[in-house]
Each structure stands twice: as structure tokens, then as C-alpha cells.
C-alpha positions as CSV (number, residue, x, y, z in Angstrom):
1,M,0.0,0.0,0.0
2,K,1.4,3.4,-1.0
3,E,0.1,6.7,0.3
4,Y,0.1,10.1,-1.3
5,S,-1.1,13.1,0.6
6,N,-1.9,16.8,0.4
7,D,-3.3,19.0,3.2
8,E,-6.8,17.7,2.7
9,I,-6.9,14.1,1.6
10,K,-4.7,11.0,1.5
11,V,-4.8,8.8,-1.6
12,L,-4.0,5.2,-1.0
13,W,-2.8,2.9,-3.8
14,N,-2.8,-0.9,-3.5
15,P,-0.9,-2.2,-6.6
16,E,-2.0,-5.8,-5.8
17,K,-5.7,-4.8,-6.5
18,C,-5.0,-2.7,-9.6
19,I,-6.5,-4.1,-12.8
20,H,-5.0,-1.2,-15.0
21,A,-8.4,0.0,-16.2
22,G,-6.8,3.4,-16.6
23,E,-9.7,5.5,-15.2
24,C,-7.2,7.5,-13.2
25,V,-4.7,8.2,-15.9
26,K,-7.4,9.1,-18.5
27,G,-9.4,11.1,-16.0
28,L,-6.6,13.3,-14.5
29,P,-3.3,12.9,-16.3
30,Q,-1.8,15.9,-14.5
31,V,-2.3,13.9,-11.2
32,F,-1.9,10.2,-12.3
33,S,1.0,9.7,-14.7
34,R,2.6,6.3,-15.3
35,N,5.7,8.1,-16.7
36,S,6.4,10.1,-13.5
37,A,7.9,9.2,-10.2
38,P,6.0,9.3,-7.9
39,W,3.2,8.5,-10.3
40,I,0.6,10.4,-8.3
41,N,1.1,14.2,-8.0
42,M,-1.3,15.4,-5.3
43,R,-0.7,19.0,-6.3
44,G,-1.9,18.5,-9.9
45,A,-5.6,19.2,-9.1
46,S,-8.0,20.0,-6.4
47,S,-8.9,17.5,-3.7
48,E,-12.4,17.4,-5.1
49,E,-11.3,16.6,-8.6
50,I,-8.9,13.9,-7.3
51,M,-11.7,12.3,-5.2
52,K,-14.0,12.2,-8.2
53,I,-11.4,10.3,-10.3
54,V,-10.5,7.9,-7.4
55,D,-14.2,7.1,-7.0
56,R,-14.1,5.9,-10.6
57,C,-11.5,3.2,-9.8
58,P,-13.3,-0.1,-10.5
59,S,-11.0,-2.4,-8.6
60,G,-10.6,-0.3,-5.4
61,A,-6.8,-0.1,-5.9
62,L,-7.2,3.6,-5.4
63,T,-9.0,4.9,-2.4
64,Y,-8.9,8.1,-0.3
65,K,-9.4,9.4,3.2
66,K,-10.1,12.9,4.1
67,E,-7.2,13.9,6.4
68,Q,-9.4,15.2,9.3
69,L,-11.7,12.1,9.1
70,A,-9.0,9.4,8.7
71,D,-9.6,7.9,12.1
72,E,-13.4,7.8,11.6
73,M,-13.6,6.2,8.2
74,D,-14.2,2.6,9.4
75,A,-17.2,3.4,11.6
76,D,-20.1,2.9,9.2
77,Q,-19.2,0.4,6.4
78,P,-22.0,-0.1,3.8
79,R,-23.3,-3.5,3.1
80,A,-21.4,-5.7,0.6
81,K,-22.3,-5.5,-3.1
82,I,-20.8,-7.8,-5.7
83,K,-21.1,-6.8,-9.4
84,V,-20.4,-9.1,-12.3
85,M,-18.5,-7.2,-15.0
86,K,-19.2,-8.4,-18.6
87,N,-16.2,-10.4,-19.7
88,G,-14.3,-9.2,-16.6
89,P,-13.9,-9.5,-12.9
90,L,-16.3,-9.6,-9.9
91,L,-16.2,-6.2,-8.3
92,V,-16.8,-6.3,-4.6
93,E,-17.8,-3.2,-2.8
94,G,-18.7,-2.3,0.8
95,G,-18.1,-4.2,4.0
96,C,-17.0,-7.5,2.8
97,S,-13.7,-9.1,3.9
98,L,-11.9,-11.8,1.8
99,V,-10.4,-14.7,3.8
100,D,-8.1,-17.3,2.3
101,N,-8.3,-21.1,2.8
102,V,-6.4,-21.0,6.1
103,G,-8.4,-18.1,7.6
104,S,-6.1,-15.2,6.9
105,V,-7.8,-12.0,5.9
106,L,-6.5,-10.9,2.5
107,V,-8.6,-7.7,2.3
108,G,-10.6,-6.2,5.2
109,Q,-13.2,-4.5,3.1
110,G,-14.1,-3.6,-0.4
111,P,-13.7,-2.4,-3.0
112,Y,-11.6,-5.0,-4.8
113,A,-11.8,-7.1,-8.0
114,L,-11.8,-10.9,-8.1
115,C,-10.6,-12.9,-11.1
116,R,-13.2,-14.8,-13.1
117,C,-11.1,-15.8,-16.2
118,G,-8.7,-18.0,-14.2
119,S,-5.6,-16.5,-15.8
120,S,-4.7,-13.7,-13.3
121,G,-1.1,-13.7,-11.9
122,K,-2.5,-12.3,-8.7
123,K,-5.2,-14.8,-7.9
124,P,-7.7,-14.5,-6.4
125,F,-7.5,-10.8,-7.5
126,C,-7.9,-9.6,-11.0
127,D,-4.8,-8.2,-12.7
128,G,-6.4,-7.3,-16.1
129,T,-5.3,-10.5,-17.9
130,H,-8.9,-11.1,-19.0
131,L,-8.3,-8.2,-21.5
132,K,-5.2,-9.9,-23.0
133,I,-6.8,-13.3,-23.4
134,V,-10.1,-11.9,-24.6
135,F,-12.1,-13.6,-21.8
136,D,-15.7,-14.3,-22.9
137,D,-18.0,-15.1,-20.0
138,T,-20.7,-16.6,-22.3
139,K,-18.6,-19.7,-22.9
């Protein structure tokens, strides 16, 4: 987990959950740039603009916390919701933890994306391989 902060919000990036959908890079290239180090420039846009783009992250690899509310964010978790993406992963949102076969918690809460194609290199998480292999969920 990597953290990037300005005076108002903290953006958290979990590369293990990233499916490289590109919503961040397309949405605010002045903030999210694969060719820069660090790749997130928190001074490139307003906190409101950054939050809007982070909210579009389908896998939950990008999240944010408002700095003044960081300690209060876990209080009221919404119920879990699982969405099947056409020819893609299962998107898990809300208060749903993922536990492995020995009882270890892999993720404490959503959002995160689970592989359906069976070809991810980060199982059980989606890594975007379904795009490369042209996964068809009708077969």
C-alpha cells in the first residue's frame, strides 16, 4: 500500500488490487501519470477533482481518506455488493472481507476485483489478464 497526501486528503494505492483500467490516468493525467515518479502528483488538481477520479477506480486499488476524518472512516461500512462485469472480474464493494483457505484476511473490506477468467497472476485478485486473453463469460 502506497500513500500520497496533500493537506486535505490522502490517496491510498494498492498495486495488488490494480487491474489497470486506466480511469485515473485518463481522468486526471496531470495527477496520475505512469511516466512520472512518484506516479501520483497530489498538487496537480484540487482534492475534489482527485476524489471524483479515485471514486471511478473499478477495482478499489485507489481509495482516499479525508485527512481530518482518517480515524473515523471505518465506523459505518456499507453492506457488501458484488457486481459481475461483462467479460471481466467480480467487483466487490462495501463491508466484505476476503479470507483465504487458512483463515487469513486478505482484504478487510471492499472495493476489490476478483478474477473470473482463471488466468490472473495475482489470484484471487484480477490483474487485467482477461483483456489480454479476450475472456468471454458466455462460454
